[in-house]
C-alpha positions as CSV (number, residue, x, y, z in Angstrom):
1,X,0.0,0.0,0.0
2,X,2.9,2.4,0.7
3,X,4.1,2.0,-2.9
4,X,0.6,2.9,-4.2
5,X,0.5,5.9,-1.9
6,X,3.9,7.2,-3.1
7,X,2.9,6.7,-6.7
8,X,-0.4,8.5,-6.2
9,X,1.3,11.4,-4.4
10,X,3.9,11.7,-7.3
11,X,1.2,11.6,-9.9
12,X,-1.5,13.9,-8.3
13,X,-0.3,15.9,-5.3
14,X,3.5,16.1,-5.1
15,X,3.7,19.9,-5.6
16,X,1.9,22.9,-4.3
17,X,1.4,26.3,-5.9
18,X,2.9,28.7,-3.4
19,X,0.4,30.8,-1.5
20,X,-2.5,28.5,-2.4
21,X,-3.8,25.1,-1.3
22,X,-3.7,23.9,-4.9
23,X,-1.7,20.7,-5.2
24,X,-0.7,18.9,-8.4
25,X,1.6,16.1,-9.4
26,X,3.4,15.1,-12.6
27,X,0.2,13.8,-14.3
28,X,-0.9,17.2,-15.6
29,X,2.7,18.1,-16.5
30,X,3.1,14.9,-18.4
31,X,-0.2,15.7,-20.2
32,X,1.5,18.7,-21.7
33,X,3.5,16.4,-23.9
34,X,1.1,15.4,-26.7
35,X,0.3,11.7,-26.8
36,X,3.2,10.4,-24.7
37,X,2.2,12.3,-21.6
38,X,-1.4,11.1,-21.5
39,X,-0.2,7.5,-22.1
40,X,2.3,7.7,-19.3
41,X,-0.4,8.9,-16.9
42,X,-2.7,6.1,-18.1
43,X,0.1,3.6,-17.5
44,X,0.7,4.7,-13.9
45,X,-3.1,4.5,-13.2
46,X,-3.2,1.1,-14.8
47,X,-0.3,-0.1,-12.7
48,X,-2.3,0.6,-9.5
49,X,-5.2,-1.5,-10.9
50,X,-3.0,-4.4,-11.8
51,X,-1.4,-4.4,-8.3
52,X,-4.8,-4.5,-6.7
53,X,-6.1,-7.2,-9.0
54,X,-3.2,-9.3,-7.9
55,X,-4.0,-8.5,-4.3
56,X,-7.5,-9.9,-4.8
57,X,-9.6,-6.7,-5.1
58,X,-13.3,-7.2,-6.1
59,X,-14.4,-6.8,-9.7
60,X,-16.6,-3.9,-8.7
61,X,-13.7,-2.0,-7.2
62,X,-11.5,-2.7,-10.2
63,X,-14.3,-1.6,-12.6
64,X,-14.7,1.7,-10.7
65,X,-11.0,2.3,-10.8
66,X,-10.8,1.6,-14.5
67,X,-13.7,4.0,-15.1
68,X,-11.7,6.8,-13.3
69,X,-8.6,6.1,-15.3
70,X,-10.7,6.0,-18.5
71,X,-12.4,9.4,-17.8
72,X,-8.9,10.9,-17.0
73,X,-7.4,9.5,-20.2
74,X,-10.3,10.5,-22.5
75,X,-10.8,14.0,-21.3
76,X,-7.1,14.5,-20.5
77,X,-6.3,13.8,-24.2
78,X,-8.3,17.0,-25.3
79,X,-5.7,19.8,-25.9
80,X,-5.7,22.5,-23.3
81,X,-9.1,21.5,-21.7
82,X,-7.7,18.1,-20.8
83,X,-4.6,19.6,-19.2
84,X,-6.8,21.8,-17.0
85,X,-9.0,18.8,-16.3
86,X,-5.9,16.8,-15.1
87,X,-5.2,19.5,-12.4
88,X,-8.7,19.0,-11.0
89,X,-9.8,15.4,-11.5
90,X,-6.9,13.4,-9.9
91,X,-8.0,9.9,-10.9
92,X,-5.2,8.3,-9.0
93,X,-6.2,10.0,-5.8
94,X,-9.8,8.9,-6.3
95,X,-8.6,5.4,-6.8
96,X,-6.5,5.4,-3.7
97,X,-9.6,6.5,-1.7
98,X,-11.6,3.6,-3.2
99,X,-8.8,1.2,-2.2
100,X,-8.7,2.5,1.3
101,X,-12.5,2.2,1.6
102,X,-12.3,-1.3,0.3
103,X,-9.5,-2.3,2.7
104,X,-10.7,-0.5,5.9
105,X,-14.5,-0.4,5.6
106,X,-15.3,-3.4,3.3
107,X,-17.0,-1.2,0.7
108,X,-17.0,-1.7,-3.1
109,X,-17.3,-5.5,-3.1
110,X,-19.1,-7.7,-5.5
111,X,-19.5,-8.3,-9.1
112,X,-18.4,-5.7,-11.7
113,X,-21.3,-6.4,-14.0
114,X,-23.6,-3.8,-12.4
115,X,-21.1,-1.2,-13.4
116,X,-19.5,-2.7,-16.5
117,X,-22.8,-3.4,-18.4
118,X,-23.9,0.2,-18.4
119,X,-20.4,1.4,-19.2
120,X,-20.1,-1.0,-22.2
121,X,-23.5,0.1,-23.4
122,X,-22.4,3.8,-23.1
123,X,-19.1,3.0,-24.9
124,X,-20.9,1.1,-27.7
125,X,-23.3,4.1,-28.1
126,X,-20.4,6.6,-28.2
127,X,-18.5,4.5,-30.8
128,X,-21.6,4.1,-32.9
129,X,-22.3,7.9,-32.8
130,X,-18.6,8.6,-33.6
131,X,-18.8,6.1,-36.6
132,X,-22.0,7.7,-37.8
133,X,-20.6,11.2,-37.5
134,X,-17.5,10.1,-39.4
135,X,-19.7,8.7,-42.1
136,X,-21.6,12.0,-42.4
137,X,-18.4,14.0,-42.5
138,X,-17.0,11.8,-45.3
139,X,-20.2,12.0,-47.2
140,X,-20.3,15.8,-46.8
141,X,-16.7,16.2,-47.9
142,X,-17.3,13.9,-50.9
143,X,-20.3,16.0,-51.9
144,X,-18.3,19.2,-51.5
145,X,-15.6,17.9,-53.7
146,X,-18.1,16.9,-56.4
147,X,-18.0,13.1,-56.0
């Protein structure tokens, strides 16, 4: 657990803006490097999930943690907006809180299906909308080019 706490501190709260209570880690700083930075942040979050999976965490806990990492990665990949989002969301800090609740209070136990099924449906819908939007864009571009 100490390794996880040190990693979370480094990623989300290692530094403080002087004169304020605002804390941040290297995650939003890494996000400033297009592509590579967001993937590095995603990898650090995924490492926590893998460690907990090996430690026997419940499927529901792992699904919630993966959801936090997914939100951080998707929104964090949007230029400028994503970088600002990384300063506020702190997915790793949220995941550490979930882990502590799991270990100390026995929360977040059970099957992951009650969380995964709606998420998969949402993901499928988003992908279908993206595919349809791409189709419409290509059709519009083709019509504009005279094809």
